[in-house]
C-alpha positions in Angstrom: -44.9 -6.9 54.9 -42.0 -8.6 53.0 -44.0 -8.7 49.5 -44.9 -4.8 50.2 -41.3 -4.3 50.7 -40.5 -6.2 47.4 -42.6 -4.5 45.2 -41.6 -1.2 46.2 -37.8 -2.3 45.8 -38.6 -3.3 42.5 -40.3 0.3 41.2 -37.6 2.1 42.9 -34.6 -0.1 41.8 -33.0 2.3 39.8 -32.5 4.7 42.6 -29.7 2.6 44.3 -26.3 3.4 43.3 -22.7 2.4 44.1 -20.6 4.3 46.8 -17.2 4.4 44.9 -16.3 5.8 41.5 -16.9 8.4 39.2 -20.2 7.1 37.4 -22.1 7.5 40.9 -20.7 10.9 41.7 -21.9 12.5 38.0 -25.3 10.6 38.3 -25.8 12.5 41.8 -24.6 15.6 40.2 -27.0 15.2 37.3 -30.0 14.3 39.7 -29.2 17.2 41.6 -29.1 19.6 38.9 -32.0 18.5 37.5 -34.3 19.1 40.9 -32.5 22.8 41.2 -33.6 23.1 37.0 -37.2 21.9 37.6 -37.4 24.3 40.5 -35.8 27.2 38.5 -38.4 26.1 35.4 -41.5 27.0 37.2 -43.1 23.7 36.2 -42.5 24.0 32.4 -40.1 21.4 30.7 -36.6 21.9 31.5 -34.1 21.4 28.6 -31.2 19.0 28.8 -28.7 21.8 28.0 -29.9 23.5 31.2 -29.8 20.7 33.3 -26.1 19.7 31.9 -24.9 23.2 32.4 -26.0 23.7 35.7 -24.6 20.5 36.5 -21.5 21.7 34.9 -21.2 18.5 32.8 -21.6 18.2 28.9 -25.0 17.1 27.4 -22.8 13.9 26.1 -22.2 12.9 29.7 -26.0 13.1 30.4 -26.7 10.8 27.7 -23.8 8.6 28.7 -25.2 7.9 32.3 -29.0 8.1 31.4 -29.4 7.5 27.7 -31.9 10.5 27.4 -33.3 13.5 29.2 -36.6 11.2 29.9 -34.6 8.5 31.7 -32.7 11.3 33.9 -36.2 12.8 35.1 -37.6 9.4 35.7 -34.3 8.9 38.0 -34.7 11.8 39.5 -38.2 11.0 40.6 -37.2 7.6 41.8 -34.5 9.7 43.8 -37.2 11.7 45.3 -39.5 8.8 45.9 -36.7 6.7 47.6 -35.7 9.9 49.9 -39.6 10.3 50.5 -39.9 6.4 51.5 -36.8 6.4 53.3 -37.9 9.4 55.8 -41.4 7.4 56.8 -39.7 3.8 57.1 -37.0 5.6 59.6 -39.8 6.9 61.6 -42.1 4.1 61.5 -39.5 1.3 62.7 -39.1 3.5 65.9 -42.9 3.4 66.4 -44.1 1.3 69.4 -48.0 1.8 69.3 -50.5 2.4 66.7 -50.6 6.2 67.1 -47.0 6.5 67.2 -46.8 4.9 64.1 -49.8 7.3 62.5 -47.4 10.2 64.0 -44.2 9.1 62.2 -46.1 8.4 58.8 -47.4 12.3 59.7 -43.6 13.4 60.6 -42.3 11.6 57.5 -44.1 12.9 54.7 -43.8 16.3 56.4 -39.9 15.8 56.7 -37.9 19.1 56.3 -36.7 17.3 53.2 -39.7 16.9 51.9 -40.4 20.7 52.3 -37.6 22.6 51.0 -38.3 24.8 48.0 -36.2 22.6 45.5 -37.4 19.7 46.4 -41.2 20.7 46.4 -40.9 22.1 42.9 -39.6 19.0 41.6 -42.4 16.8 43.3 -44.9 19.7 41.8 -43.1 18.9 38.2 -43.8 15.4 38.6 -47.5 15.3 40.0 -48.6 17.4 37.2 -47.2 14.7 35.0 -48.6 11.3 36.7 -51.7 11.2 35.2 -50.0 11.1 31.6 -46.9 9.3 32.2 -46.8 5.3 33.1 -43.2 5.5 34.6 -44.0 8.5 36.9 -47.7 6.6 37.7 -45.9 3.6 39.0 -43.4 5.6 41.3 -46.4 7.3 42.8 -48.0 4.4 43.6 -45.4 3.0 45.3 -44.9 6.0 47.4 -48.8 6.0 48.0 -48.9 2.4 48.7 -46.2 2.2 51.3 -47.8 5.6 53.2 -50.9 3.6 53.0 -50.2 0.3 54.7 -48.1 2.0 57.1 -51.0 3.8 58.3 -53.5 0.6 57.7 -51.4 -1.2 59.9 -51.6 1.1 62.7 -55.7 2.3 62.1 -56.8 -1.3 62.2 -55.8 -1.4 65.7 -57.8 1.6 66.7 -60.9 1.6 64.8 -63.5 -0.6 63.6 -63.0 -2.9 60.2 -65.7 -0.8 58.4 -63.9 2.4 59.5 -60.2 1.7 58.5 -60.4 2.7 54.9 -62.0 5.8 55.5 -59.5 6.7 58.5 -56.7 5.8 56.1 -57.7 7.8 52.9 -58.4 10.6 55.4 -55.1 10.6 56.7 -53.3 10.7 53.6 -55.6 13.6 52.3 -54.9 15.9 55.2 -51.1 15.5 54.8 -50.9 15.7 51.0 -53.3 18.7 51.0 -51.6 20.5 53.9 -48.4 19.9 52.2 -49.6 21.4 49.2 -51.1 24.3 50.9 -47.5 24.9 52.3 -46.2 24.9 49.2 -48.7 27.6 47.9 -48.3 29.7 51.1 -45.5 28.8 53.6 -46.6 31.8 55.8 -49.8 30.6 56.1 -48.8 27.2 57.0 -45.6 26.2 58.0 -44.3 22.5 58.6 -44.8 22.5 62.1 -48.7 23.6 61.9 -49.3 20.8 59.3 -47.9 18.1 61.3 -49.9 19.7 64.2 -53.5 20.0 62.5 -52.9 16.9 61.0 -52.2 15.0 64.5 -55.1 16.7 66.1 -57.5 15.4 63.6 -56.4 12.1 63.8 -56.8 12.1 67.3 -60.1 13.6 67.0 -61.4 11.2 64.6 -59.9 8.1 66.0 -61.8 9.2 69.4 -65.0 9.3 67.7 -64.9 5.8 66.3 -66.2 2.5 67.2 -64.2 0.4 69.6 -62.3 -2.3 68.2 -63.8 -5.4 69.1 
């Protein structure tokens, strides 16, 4: 697990900011403003003027702290990814059984912080650009790798070796899919229902697996 944590920390290294001083406060304000602007942009590309106006700062301040709009957007995705991985890590660290670890990953993926409208809009904006942006793809890979590795640790204790990858990828597909369904129609599937459906399907799948030798 040590090498995995090092790799993820390298990918997300720009997210960590000092706790004191004007610079981190302004950087955080610009990232928050970017998330809000992405939500209002309806998946179109926001302008630097729109972001800086929402932050109450000049465009020159944006360029001072992030050098360019591209760098600001990248830093924003790193911030989102860091928060996402943090939600998962917080819960898995308290798990004591394989099933508890799986449920912790599910709860982290569907944490309230990941299901507020502005954050959901920002994730959707980034996901649409992951296939065509190397930097975004690397950040998304770090998120996927963390989730899959946490699941793999638990799943291999519950099913045969031949079933592990199918179960892991199935859980990821269900979690991401239900999150996406929630973004489209929160009246049809709320967060609690999404968690329950995922956990029920996992329990059903595991109960049908071949015993671990």
